[in-house]
C-alpha positions as CSV (number, residue, x, y, z in Angstrom):
1,M,0.0,0.0,0.0
2,I,2.9,2.4,0.9
3,T,4.9,1.8,-2.4
4,R,2.1,2.2,-4.8
5,N,1.0,5.4,-3.1
6,T,4.3,7.2,-3.1
7,E,6.9,8.5,-5.5
8,Y,9.6,8.5,-2.8
9,N,12.1,5.6,-2.3
10,V,11.3,4.4,1.1
11,R,12.8,1.8,3.5
12,L,10.2,-0.2,5.3
13,H,11.0,-0.9,9.1
14,V,8.9,-3.2,11.2
15,F,9.0,-2.9,15.1
16,T,7.9,-6.3,16.5
17,E,8.5,-9.0,18.9
18,E,11.8,-10.7,18.8
19,S,10.3,-14.1,18.1
20,R,8.6,-13.0,15.0
21,V,10.1,-13.4,11.5
22,V,10.1,-10.4,9.3
23,P,10.7,-11.2,5.6
24,A,13.2,-9.1,3.5
25,P,13.5,-6.4,2.4
26,Y,11.7,-5.2,5.6
27,I,14.4,-4.0,8.3
28,K,13.4,-5.6,11.7
29,H,13.6,-3.9,15.0
30,S,13.1,-6.1,18.0
31,L,10.9,-4.7,20.8
32,I,11.7,-5.2,24.4
33,D,9.0,-5.8,27.2
34,W,8.3,-3.3,29.5
35,P,8.3,-4.6,33.1
36,K,5.1,-3.8,35.0
37,I,3.1,-3.4,31.6
38,S,0.7,-6.1,30.6
39,G,-2.7,-6.8,29.2
40,P,-4.4,-5.6,25.9
41,R,-2.6,-2.1,26.2
42,K,0.8,-3.7,26.3
43,G,1.1,-3.2,22.5
44,W,0.3,0.4,22.8
45,W,3.3,1.2,25.0
46,Y,5.7,-0.5,22.6
47,K,5.3,2.4,20.5
48,M,7.5,4.5,22.8
49,Q,10.5,2.4,21.7
50,M,10.4,4.1,18.2
51,F,11.3,7.3,20.0
52,N,14.8,5.8,20.8
53,S,16.9,7.2,18.1
54,K,19.3,4.2,18.5
55,H,16.9,2.2,16.5
56,F,16.6,4.8,13.6
57,H,18.2,8.0,12.7
58,G,16.2,10.7,10.7
59,R,12.7,11.2,9.4
60,M,10.3,8.4,10.3
61,L,6.7,8.1,8.9
62,Y,4.9,5.6,11.1
63,F,1.6,3.7,10.4
64,D,-0.2,1.3,12.6
65,L,-0.6,-2.1,10.8
66,D,-4.5,-1.6,10.7
67,V,-4.6,1.4,8.4
68,V,-5.6,1.3,4.8
69,I,-3.8,3.6,2.5
70,V,-6.1,4.6,-0.4
71,N,-4.3,7.5,-2.2
72,N,-1.0,9.3,-2.4
73,I,0.8,10.0,0.8
74,D,3.7,12.2,-0.6
75,W,2.1,15.2,1.1
76,I,3.1,13.8,4.4
77,L,6.7,13.4,3.4
78,Q,6.9,16.9,2.3
79,L,6.0,18.3,5.5
80,N,8.6,20.1,7.7
81,P,10.3,17.6,9.8
82,V,11.2,20.2,12.5
83,H,7.7,19.7,13.7
84,F,6.0,16.5,15.1
85,W,3.2,15.6,13.1
86,A,0.2,13.5,14.1
87,I,-3.4,13.0,13.7
88,R,-5.8,15.0,15.9
89,D,-7.7,12.4,17.9
90,F,-11.1,11.7,16.3
91,K,-12.9,12.7,19.4
92,H,-12.8,16.2,17.8
93,L,-15.5,15.0,15.6
94,W,-17.9,15.5,18.4
95,R,-15.9,17.5,20.9
96,G,-14.5,20.3,18.8
97,Q,-11.9,21.5,21.3
98,W,-10.3,18.1,21.7
99,D,-6.6,18.5,21.0
100,G,-5.1,15.3,21.9
101,I,-3.3,13.2,19.3
102,N,-4.1,9.7,17.8
103,S,-1.0,7.8,17.3
104,S,-2.0,5.6,14.3
105,V,-0.1,7.9,11.9
106,M,3.0,10.0,13.1
107,Y,5.8,11.7,11.2
108,W,8.9,13.1,12.9
109,D,12.7,13.3,13.1
110,T,13.8,10.7,15.5
111,N,16.9,12.9,16.4
112,R,14.8,15.8,17.3
113,Y,12.5,14.0,19.6
114,Q,14.8,11.7,21.5
115,H,13.8,13.6,24.7
116,I,10.5,11.9,24.5
117,Y,12.0,8.4,25.0
118,D,14.3,9.6,27.7
119,Q,11.5,11.0,29.6
120,F,9.5,7.8,29.3
121,I,12.3,5.5,30.5
122,S,13.1,8.0,33.4
123,T,9.7,8.0,34.7
124,D,8.3,5.2,37.1
125,L,6.3,2.7,34.9
126,D,3.7,2.2,37.7
127,Y,3.0,6.1,37.6
128,I,2.8,6.2,33.8
129,V,0.3,3.3,33.6
130,A,-1.9,4.7,36.3
131,T,-1.7,8.3,34.8
132,Y,-2.1,7.8,31.2
133,P,-4.6,5.5,29.5
134,G,-2.1,4.8,26.7
135,D,0.8,6.0,24.6
136,Q,-1.0,8.7,22.8
137,D,-2.2,10.3,26.0
138,F,1.4,10.4,27.2
139,L,2.6,12.0,24.0
140,S,-0.3,14.4,24.0
141,K,0.8,15.6,27.5
142,N,4.4,15.6,27.0
143,L,5.0,16.9,23.5
144,D,6.1,20.5,23.0
145,F,2.8,22.2,21.6
146,E,5.0,24.6,19.9
147,R,6.4,21.8,17.8
148,L,3.2,19.8,17.6
149,R,1.2,20.0,14.2
150,Y,-1.8,18.0,13.1
151,L,-1.8,16.2,9.9
152,D,-4.5,17.4,7.5
153,A,-7.8,16.1,8.8
154,S,-9.4,16.2,5.4
155,R,-6.8,13.5,4.2
156,I,-6.9,11.1,7.1
157,S,-10.2,9.8,8.1
158,S,-11.8,7.3,10.6
159,W,-13.2,4.4,8.9
160,R,-15.8,3.8,11.6
161,W,-17.1,7.3,11.9
162,Q,-16.3,9.2,8.7
163,A,-16.3,6.3,5.9
164,F,-18.5,3.4,6.9
165,D,-21.9,3.7,5.5
166,G,-21.3,7.3,4.6
167,G,-19.9,8.4,8.1
168,L,-21.9,8.8,11.2
169,N,-24.4,11.6,11.8
170,F,-23.3,12.9,15.3
171,S,-26.5,14.6,15.8
172,T,-28.8,11.7,15.1
173,K,-26.3,8.8,15.8
174,K,-27.3,7.2,12.5
175,P,-25.2,6.5,9.4
176,N,-25.5,9.1,6.6
177,R,-25.8,6.3,3.9
178,P,-27.1,3.1,5.5
179,N,-25.9,0.0,3.8
180,A,-23.8,1.8,1.5
181,G,-20.5,0.2,2.7
182,T,-17.3,2.4,2.6
183,V,-17.9,5.9,1.1
184,L,-14.3,7.6,0.9
185,P,-14.6,11.2,1.9
186,P,-13.0,13.5,-0.7
187,N,-9.1,13.9,-0.7
188,T,-8.8,11.0,1.6
189,S,-5.4,9.5,1.6
190,V,-5.5,7.1,4.6
191,L,-8.4,5.2,6.6
192,I,-7.8,4.5,10.4
193,F,-9.2,1.4,11.6
194,H,-9.1,2.1,15.3
195,G,-10.9,-0.5,17.4
196,N,-12.6,-3.5,15.8
197,P,-13.1,-4.8,13.1
198,K,-9.8,-4.8,11.6
199,P,-9.2,-4.4,7.6
200,H,-8.8,-7.9,6.9
201,E,-12.0,-8.6,8.8
202,V,-14.1,-6.3,6.6
203,Y,-16.0,-7.7,3.6
204,D,-16.3,-4.4,1.6
205,P,-15.2,-4.0,-2.1
206,V,-13.3,-0.6,-1.3
207,I,-11.3,-1.9,1.6
208,N,-10.7,-5.2,-0.1
209,Q,-9.3,-3.4,-3.1
210,H,-7.0,-1.3,-1.3
211,W,-6.0,-3.7,1.5
212,R,-5.2,-6.7,-0.8
213,E,-4.4,-5.2,-4.2
């Protein structure tokens, strides 16, 4: 999905458990287990290891594995890497002033943001887990808001709330186009599948085309 939607030469890195096999040409980074962090949210906190510049030096464009890329993404790679770029969390769709981030798609220079990793590992993990529901909450609180920039909301959409059955009408709590399946909002480059179902569990011609093509 990435290579057919960019004109750039990219290197594909995968951060995963040490026991998992990653085929060439992907570049594997073995994750370490955080002591005291377990359960379904354990995977969320793995993301903090990407901020360790020992893994990777330079500009990193990160995608969760459950995103579907449907159009060109070069506009992201052309953004100024002095800033930290992320999605504005989709809660803003019904809470307009919400300014937390969603960590499904992020773009940053790892050398500029090593302090995020340093701050994480220097903080007691019991405190972190008790204080922050997940990684994106920690990032929202600890990023320098002068450097934070939101990715274009018209180009990155929630599948559940903005594309499935034409999106959700938040006033009526009903879909805009019942039984229509996936209706891509104009200009959309990336669909975010937060929660369930995941892309491979959806029987929808639009999703199946882009996910498996």
